[in-house]
N, C-alpha and C positions, 0 to 999 in steps of 0.2 A: 348457565347457572345464575348469572346476574339477572337475566331477563325473567327467569322463573320466579325469583324472589322479589321482583319488583324493583331491583336495584339498577344501577347503571345510569347513564346520563339521561336517556330518554324516559326511563321509568320514574325518576325523581322530579322531573321538571313540572312545576305547578302544583305539586302535592305538598301538603303540610305533614311533616314528620313530627315525632314526639319531641325532638330537641331543636328544630329550626322552624319557627312559625313563619308562614308566608303572610306578608302584609300586602294589602291591596295598593294599587297605584294611587287611589284617592287618599289613603292614609299617608303614604310617603309624600305626596304632593302637599297635603295639608301641613305636614311637619316642616317641609322646606319653606313654605310660605310663612309659617309661624317664626322660624329662625330668621328669615329675611326681615320680617316686621320687627323682631326684637333687635336685630342689628341696626335697623334704621332708627329705632328709638334710642339706642345707645350712642348714636352720633350726636355730639354736641353741636349747637348752632355755630356757623362759621363766624369768626371774630371780625366782622366787617369794619367796625370803627378802628380797631387796631391795624387792620390791613390798610385802610385808607391813610392812616397816619404814617405807616411805614412807606407806602408808595409816594406820598407827598414828600416825605423826608428824602427818599431816593431821588425824586425829581429835583429837589432843591440842591442836594449834594452834587448831583450830576451837572446841573447848570453851573454851580460854583467851580467844579473841577474844570469844566470847559472854559469858563471865564479866566481862571488863573493860569491855565496852561498856555493860553494865547498871550496873555499879558506878560508873564514871566515863567519861563520853563522851570527854574529852580523852585519857585513858589508853588507852581502847579504840581510838581512831583511831591513836594512836602505836603501839600493839601491832599493829594491823592493817597499818600501813605497814612495820614491822620484819619481821613475819612474811611479808609479801608479798615482800620482798627475799629472805628465807631460802627461801621456797617456790619462788621463781622459779629460784634456782640449783639447788635440789633437783629441781625439775621438769625443768630442762634436762639434768641428770645422768641422771635416770630415763628421759627420752625417748631419750637416746642409747643407753641399755642395752637398749632394746626395738626398735632399728632393724632387727634381723635377723628380727623376728617378722612374720607376715602382717598385712596392713593392718588388718583388723577387730580382731584381737587387740591390736595396737599402739594403735589408736584407743581401744578400750575401756579398756585399761590406763592410758592417759594422761588420759582423761576422769574416771576414778574418783577421782583425788586431789582435784580441785576440788569434785566432788560430795560427797565425804565431808567435806571442809573446810566447805562451806556447810551441810550438814545438821547437823554437830556444833556449829557456831557457833549455829545455831538452837536446838538442844537445850540448849547451855550457857546461852544467854540465858533460855530458859524455866525452867531449873532455878534460876538465880540470881534470877529474878523471883519465883519461888515462895518463896525464902528471904529476902525483904526484911524480914520480921518478926523474923528471927533473925540479929542482927549477928554472933554467934559463928560460926554456920554459914557466913555470907557470907565472913567473914575466912578461915575454914578452907578453903573452896573456892578462894578467890583465892590463898591461899598455896600450896595444893596445885598449882594451875595454874602458878604462877610457879616453884615448885621443879621441876616436871616440865619446864618449858621450859628452865630453867637446866641441868638434868641432860642432857636430850636434845640440846640444841644445843652447849653448852660442853663437857661431859664427853666426848661422843661425838666432837666435833671434836678435842679434845685426844688422845683415844685414837688417832684416825686420824693425827694428827701424830706421835705416838710410834711408830706402825707404819712410818713412813717411813724407818726405819733409824737414827734417832738414839737415844741413850740417854735413859732416862726421867729428867727433871729435876723433882724434887718441888716446887720453888718456883714453877714455872710453873703448876701446879694451884692453888697457894695464891694466886697473883696474880689468878686468875680470880675466886675467891671474895671476896678482899679488894676487888677492883674492883666486884663486885656489891654488897657491903655498903656500900662508899663511895657508890655511886649511891643506895642506899636512904636513907642518912643525909643526903645532900645534898637529896634530895627532901623529906624531913621537915623539914629545917632551913629551907627556903625556902617552906614552906606558909603 
């Protein structure tokens, strides 16, 4: 019965019926290419300047963690905890800036920060471990790392706050450095 009426699986294959139009392979291929081209146009450019800043910050933070862990374990753990909070917020911000990227690019970009942080903390620890015979070099490396952290975190955050539309107030910058100096004096006073 089904074969006489033209029905069945073999009878309907390749035929156009009144309710299911058959599209050619070329039309389907063209539509897929158009969708792929539209998807590529919808991808925003990768935020390379922001990624470079994040990776440099990861490298400097890792070096500082390595430096402080070798010189003083308690200071190293405190520094690790503080930088963990800072890097957590920075990582969230960076990952939201890569949401429009393809999955593999986004995954690679977001994994690079922790990898750079871990590798540079290992390098920082090895460098400081080799400088244990030279206290002046050890102090120089630690002070460089602390100054870099102070500049990169505090000054850049202050610049971002100034760009929010408010006028630049000079005494806010001064308070940051006075607070930093005050914390150093207090730490030396209670040793």
